[in-house]
VMD Tcl script that builds the backbone (N, CA, C; Angstrom):
set m [mol new atoms 255]
animate dup $m
set s [atomselect $m all]
$s set {name element resname resid chain x y z} {
  {N N MET 1 A 86.002 -21.900 -22.230}
  {CA C MET 1 A 85.910 -21.578 -20.815}
  {C C MET 1 A 86.684 -22.638 -20.035}
  {N N THR 2 A 87.538 -22.205 -19.158}
  {CA C THR 2 A 88.329 -23.141 -18.370}
  {C C THR 2 A 87.557 -23.591 -17.140}
  {N N GLN 3 A 87.854 -24.767 -16.697}
  {CA C GLN 3 A 87.212 -25.339 -15.503}
  {C C GLN 3 A 87.885 -24.789 -14.255}
  {N N GLY 4 A 87.101 -24.342 -13.249}
  {CA C GLY 4 A 87.657 -23.832 -11.994}
  {C C GLY 4 A 88.201 -24.969 -11.140}
  {N N LYS 5 A 89.097 -24.624 -10.226}
  {CA C LYS 5 A 89.628 -25.627 -9.312}
  {C C LYS 5 A 89.738 -25.016 -7.925}
  {N N ASP 6 A 89.646 -25.848 -6.911}
  {CA C ASP 6 A 89.757 -25.393 -5.532}
  {C C ASP 6 A 91.195 -25.551 -5.060}
  {N N VAL 7 A 91.688 -24.535 -4.356}
  {CA C VAL 7 A 93.051 -24.519 -3.862}
  {C C VAL 7 A 93.008 -24.218 -2.371}
  {N N MET 8 A 93.812 -24.937 -1.577}
  {CA C MET 8 A 93.915 -24.680 -0.139}
  {C C MET 8 A 94.977 -23.607 0.069}
  {N N TYR 9 A 94.624 -22.541 0.803}
  {CA C TYR 9 A 95.518 -21.424 1.054}
  {C C TYR 9 A 95.693 -21.260 2.552}
  {N N LYS 10 A 96.920 -21.023 3.003}
  {CA C LYS 10 A 97.194 -20.807 4.422}
  {C C LYS 10 A 97.387 -19.310 4.662}
  {N N THR 11 A 96.546 -18.716 5.515}
  {CA C THR 11 A 96.614 -17.292 5.824}
  {C C THR 11 A 97.778 -17.020 6.775}
  {N N PRO 12 A 98.189 -15.750 6.928}
  {CA C PRO 12 A 99.302 -15.423 7.831}
  {C C PRO 12 A 99.061 -15.835 9.283}
  {N N ASP 13 A 97.790 -15.908 9.718}
  {CA C ASP 13 A 97.521 -16.303 11.103}
  {C C ASP 13 A 97.413 -17.815 11.271}
  {N N GLY 14 A 97.705 -18.583 10.215}
  {CA C GLY 14 A 97.759 -20.038 10.322}
  {C C GLY 14 A 96.471 -20.751 9.947}
  {N N GLN 15 A 95.427 -20.020 9.567}
  {CA C GLN 15 A 94.165 -20.643 9.181}
  {C C GLN 15 A 94.250 -21.162 7.744}
  {N N HIS 16 A 93.550 -22.252 7.474}
  {CA C HIS 16 A 93.474 -22.794 6.118}
  {C C HIS 16 A 92.151 -22.362 5.501}
  {N N VAL 17 A 92.215 -21.790 4.307}
  {CA C VAL 17 A 91.043 -21.264 3.623}
  {C C VAL 17 A 90.985 -21.880 2.234}
  {N N ASN 18 A 89.789 -22.268 1.796}
  {CA C ASN 18 A 89.608 -22.783 0.442}
  {C C ASN 18 A 89.432 -21.627 -0.529}
  {N N LEU 19 A 90.156 -21.647 -1.635}
  {CA C LEU 19 A 90.019 -20.650 -2.684}
  {C C LEU 19 A 89.531 -21.344 -3.936}
  {N N SER 20 A 88.584 -20.724 -4.608}
  {CA C SER 20 A 88.108 -21.232 -5.879}
  {C C SER 20 A 88.764 -20.394 -6.972}
  {N N VAL 21 A 89.572 -21.033 -7.805}
  {CA C VAL 21 A 90.325 -20.309 -8.826}
  {C C VAL 21 A 89.690 -20.567 -10.185}
  {N N GLU 22 A 89.331 -19.476 -10.862}
  {CA C GLU 22 A 88.755 -19.582 -12.203}
  {C C GLU 22 A 89.506 -18.601 -13.104}
  {N N GLY 23 A 90.306 -19.112 -13.997}
  {CA C GLY 23 A 91.076 -18.248 -14.882}
  {C C GLY 23 A 92.073 -17.412 -14.102}
  {N N LYS 24 A 91.984 -16.077 -14.221}
  {CA C LYS 24 A 92.902 -15.167 -13.548}
  {C C LYS 24 A 92.439 -14.785 -12.153}
  {N N TYR 25 A 91.187 -15.048 -11.815}
  {CA C TYR 25 A 90.615 -14.537 -10.578}
  {C C TYR 25 A 90.480 -15.631 -9.523}
  {N N ALA 26 A 90.710 -15.262 -8.260}
  {CA C ALA 26 A 90.540 -16.183 -7.137}
  {C C ALA 26 A 89.446 -15.622 -6.235}
  {N N PHE 27 A 88.502 -16.465 -5.862}
  {CA C PHE 27 A 87.399 -16.064 -5.003}
  {C C PHE 27 A 87.553 -16.777 -3.665}
  {N N GLN 28 A 87.578 -16.011 -2.588}
  {CA C GLN 28 A 87.732 -16.603 -1.258}
  {C C GLN 28 A 86.370 -17.013 -0.739}
  {N N LEU 29 A 86.276 -18.247 -0.300}
  {CA C LEU 29 A 85.034 -18.756 0.265}
  {C C LEU 29 A 84.970 -18.364 1.736}
  {N N THR 30 A 83.784 -18.053 2.225}
  {CA C THR 30 A 83.597 -17.619 3.606}
  {C C THR 30 A 83.888 -18.764 4.563}
  {N N PRO 31 A 84.700 -18.527 5.611}
  {CA C PRO 31 A 84.965 -19.592 6.584}
  {C C PRO 31 A 83.710 -19.911 7.399}
  {N N GLU 32 A 83.685 -21.093 7.979}
  {CA C GLU 32 A 82.530 -21.502 8.773}
  {C C GLU 32 A 82.405 -20.614 10.007}
  {N N GLN 33 A 81.183 -20.154 10.265}
  {CA C GLN 33 A 80.948 -19.242 11.378}
  {C C GLN 33 A 80.564 -19.994 12.638}
  {N N SER 34 A 80.835 -19.360 13.767}
  {CA C SER 34 A 80.551 -19.935 15.072}
  {C C SER 34 A 79.051 -19.940 15.348}
  {N N GLU 35 A 78.642 -20.727 16.351}
  {CA C GLU 35 A 77.252 -20.702 16.789}
  {C C GLU 35 A 77.021 -19.609 17.829}
  {N N TRP 36 A 78.075 -18.877 18.192}
  {CA C TRP 36 A 77.987 -17.751 19.124}
  {C C TRP 36 A 77.925 -16.446 18.345}
  {N N GLN 37 A 77.154 -15.485 18.849}
  {CA C GLN 37 A 77.167 -14.138 18.299}
  {C C GLN 37 A 77.150 -13.132 19.434}
  {N N CYS 38 A 77.767 -11.985 19.204}
  {CA C CYS 38 A 77.913 -10.961 20.232}
  {C C CYS 38 A 77.161 -9.708 19.813}
  {N N TYR 39 A 76.270 -9.248 20.675}
  {CA C TYR 39 A 75.562 -7.988 20.480}
  {C C TYR 39 A 76.381 -6.922 21.197}
  {N N LEU 40 A 77.026 -6.036 20.416}
  {CA C LEU 40 A 78.029 -5.122 20.941}
  {C C LEU 40 A 77.448 -3.821 21.496}
  {N N PHE 41 A 78.048 -3.329 22.561}
  {CA C PHE 41 A 77.842 -1.991 23.117}
  {C C PHE 41 A 76.373 -1.677 23.414}
  {N N GLY 42 A 75.710 -2.537 24.177}
  {CA C GLY 42 A 74.335 -2.282 24.602}
  {C C GLY 42 A 73.271 -2.787 23.653}
  {N N ASN 43 A 73.659 -3.300 22.506}
  {CA C ASN 43 A 72.692 -3.860 21.567}
  {C C ASN 43 A 72.111 -5.144 22.141}
  {N N ARG 44 A 70.879 -5.451 21.818}
  {CA C ARG 44 A 70.208 -6.669 22.260}
  {C C ARG 44 A 69.558 -7.355 21.063}
  {N N PRO 45 A 69.202 -8.651 21.183}
  {CA C PRO 45 A 68.652 -9.388 20.037}
  {C C PRO 45 A 67.400 -8.772 19.417}
  {N N ASP 46 A 66.601 -8.050 20.183}
  {CA C ASP 46 A 65.358 -7.501 19.639}
  {C C ASP 46 A 65.514 -6.085 19.076}
  {N N SER 47 A 66.747 -5.554 19.031}
  {CA C SER 47 A 66.964 -4.205 18.499}
  {C C SER 47 A 68.004 -4.237 17.382}
  {N N MET 48 A 68.173 -3.091 16.720}
  {CA C MET 48 A 69.153 -3.003 15.640}
  {C C MET 48 A 70.455 -2.414 16.177}
  {N N GLY 49 A 71.580 -2.970 15.778}
  {CA C GLY 49 A 72.878 -2.503 16.218}
  {C C GLY 49 A 73.970 -3.374 15.633}
  {N N ILE 50 A 75.134 -3.314 16.219}
  {CA C ILE 50 A 76.284 -4.067 15.722}
  {C C ILE 50 A 76.274 -5.476 16.309}
  {N N VAL 51 A 76.368 -6.474 15.421}
  {CA C VAL 51 A 76.425 -7.880 15.835}
  {C C VAL 51 A 77.692 -8.486 15.241}
  {N N TYR 52 A 78.450 -9.202 16.068}
  {CA C TYR 52 A 79.698 -9.837 15.648}
  {C C TYR 52 A 79.560 -11.347 15.818}
  {N N ARG 53 A 79.941 -12.099 14.779}
  {CA C ARG 53 A 79.946 -13.562 14.845}
  {C C ARG 53 A 81.344 -14.039 14.462}
  {N N PRO 54 A 82.099 -14.642 15.411}
  {CA C PRO 54 A 83.478 -15.066 15.117}
  {C C PRO 54 A 83.513 -16.342 14.272}
  {N N ARG 55 A 84.721 -16.698 13.850}
  {CA C ARG 55 A 84.914 -17.978 13.159}
  {C C ARG 55 A 84.683 -19.123 14.127}
  {N N LYS 56 A 84.325 -20.270 13.574}
  {CA C LYS 56 A 84.133 -21.457 14.408}
  {C C LYS 56 A 85.464 -21.842 15.044}
  {N N GLY 57 A 85.440 -22.052 16.361}
  {CA C GLY 57 A 86.640 -22.406 17.098}
  {C C GLY 57 A 87.414 -21.215 17.631}
  {N N LYS 58 A 87.022 -20.001 17.287}
  {CA C LYS 58 A 87.718 -18.790 17.727}
  {C C LYS 58 A 86.874 -17.966 18.708}
  {N N GLU 59 A 85.915 -18.600 19.375}
  {CA C GLU 59 A 85.057 -17.908 20.328}
  {C C GLU 59 A 85.841 -17.610 21.611}
  {N N PRO 60 A 85.531 -16.501 22.286}
  {CA C PRO 60 A 86.214 -16.196 23.540}
  {C C PRO 60 A 85.727 -17.107 24.671}
  {N N SER 61 A 86.551 -17.221 25.713}
  {CA C SER 61 A 86.194 -18.060 26.862}
  {C C SER 61 A 85.093 -17.392 27.679}
  {N N TRP 62 A 84.547 -18.126 28.650}
  {CA C TRP 62 A 83.473 -17.589 29.485}
  {C C TRP 62 A 83.946 -16.361 30.268}
  {N N PHE 63 A 85.218 -16.335 30.660}
  {CA C PHE 63 A 85.746 -15.207 31.422}
  {C C PHE 63 A 85.790 -13.939 30.562}
  {N N VAL 64 A 86.237 -14.067 29.332}
  {CA C VAL 64 A 86.289 -12.916 28.422}
  {C C VAL 64 A 84.878 -12.424 28.128}
  {N N ARG 65 A 83.949 -13.361 27.922}
  {CA C ARG 65 A 82.559 -12.959 27.686}
  {C C ARG 65 A 81.987 -12.215 28.889}
  {N N LEU 66 A 82.306 -12.673 30.099}
  {CA C LEU 66 A 81.840 -12.009 31.314}
  {C C LEU 66 A 82.425 -10.605 31.434}
  {N N MET 67 A 83.714 -10.462 31.177}
  {CA C MET 67 A 84.342 -9.140 31.257}
  {C C MET 67 A 83.793 -8.188 30.196}
  {N N MET 68 A 83.518 -8.700 28.998}
  {CA C MET 68 A 82.911 -7.866 27.959}
  {C C MET 68 A 81.526 -7.403 28.385}
  {N N ARG 69 A 80.795 -8.278 29.069}
  {CA C ARG 69 A 79.464 -7.914 29.560}
  {C C ARG 69 A 79.552 -6.827 30.629}
  {N N ILE 70 A 80.492 -6.957 31.553}
  {CA C ILE 70 A 80.621 -5.994 32.648}
  {C C ILE 70 A 81.124 -4.635 32.155}
  {N N PHE 71 A 82.200 -4.628 31.367}
  {CA C PHE 71 A 82.844 -3.373 30.996}
  {C C PHE 71 A 82.266 -2.709 29.749}
  {N N PHE 72 A 81.770 -3.494 28.783}
  {CA C PHE 72 A 81.317 -2.914 27.519}
  {C C PHE 72 A 79.830 -3.154 27.240}
  {N N ASP 73 A 79.108 -3.811 28.141}
  {CA C ASP 73 A 77.683 -4.118 27.974}
  {C C ASP 73 A 77.433 -4.919 26.692}
  {N N CYS 74 A 78.319 -5.897 26.413}
  {CA C CYS 74 A 78.174 -6.770 25.247}
  {C C CYS 74 A 77.507 -8.077 25.683}
  {N N LEU 75 A 76.546 -8.532 24.916}
  {CA C LEU 75 A 75.810 -9.755 25.241}
  {C C LEU 75 A 76.169 -10.852 24.249}
  {N N TRP 76 A 76.704 -11.972 24.764}
  {CA C TRP 76 A 77.021 -13.132 23.933}
  {C C TRP 76 A 75.860 -14.114 24.012}
  {N N VAL 77 A 75.371 -14.575 22.844}
  {CA C VAL 77 A 74.237 -15.493 22.776}
  {C C VAL 77 A 74.613 -16.662 21.885}
  {N N LYS 78 A 74.291 -17.874 22.344}
  {CA C LYS 78 A 74.540 -19.084 21.550}
  {C C LYS 78 A 73.264 -19.420 20.797}
  {N N ASP 79 A 73.403 -19.785 19.503}
  {CA C ASP 79 A 72.238 -20.142 18.701}
  {C C ASP 79 A 71.532 -21.347 19.267}
  {N N LYS 80 A 70.210 -21.353 19.149}
  {CA C LYS 80 A 69.428 -22.520 19.570}
  {C C LYS 80 A 69.535 -23.581 18.487}
  {N N LYS 81 A 69.550 -24.842 18.892}
  {CA C LYS 81 A 69.653 -25.947 17.932}
  {C C LYS 81 A 68.402 -25.995 17.064}
  {N N GLY 82 A 68.611 -26.206 15.762}
  {CA C GLY 82 A 67.498 -26.338 14.834}
  {C C GLY 82 A 66.916 -25.013 14.366}
  {N N GLU 83 A 67.447 -23.894 14.821}
  {CA C GLU 83 A 66.925 -22.583 14.414}
  {C C GLU 83 A 67.766 -22.031 13.279}
  {N N PRO 84 A 67.138 -21.638 12.169}
  {CA C PRO 84 A 67.933 -21.081 11.051}
  {C C PRO 84 A 68.492 -19.721 11.428}
  {N N GLN 85 A 69.623 -19.365 10.789}
  {CA C GLN 85 A 70.276 -18.083 11.106}
  {C C GLN 85 A 69.602 -16.955 10.378}
}
mol reanalyze $m
mol bondsrecalc $m
mol representation Tube
mol addrep $m
């Protein structure tokens, strides 16, 4: 059995992603997620629906969040400190 190794890969959009390579197969590790999450199209934290969590550092500005709230009824919520996901 061969020992796996980690390789840094640059995606087309310029992000750096760690890949774990074992033999012929490469497994992509999940990038770090933001502390913001968006409840889309009228969904709220206490109901079931579509929830989107962007990559860390790729969150929209306050203006974009406000426009999403007005036009699409999307609610952006920041995680509370010390609360597990």
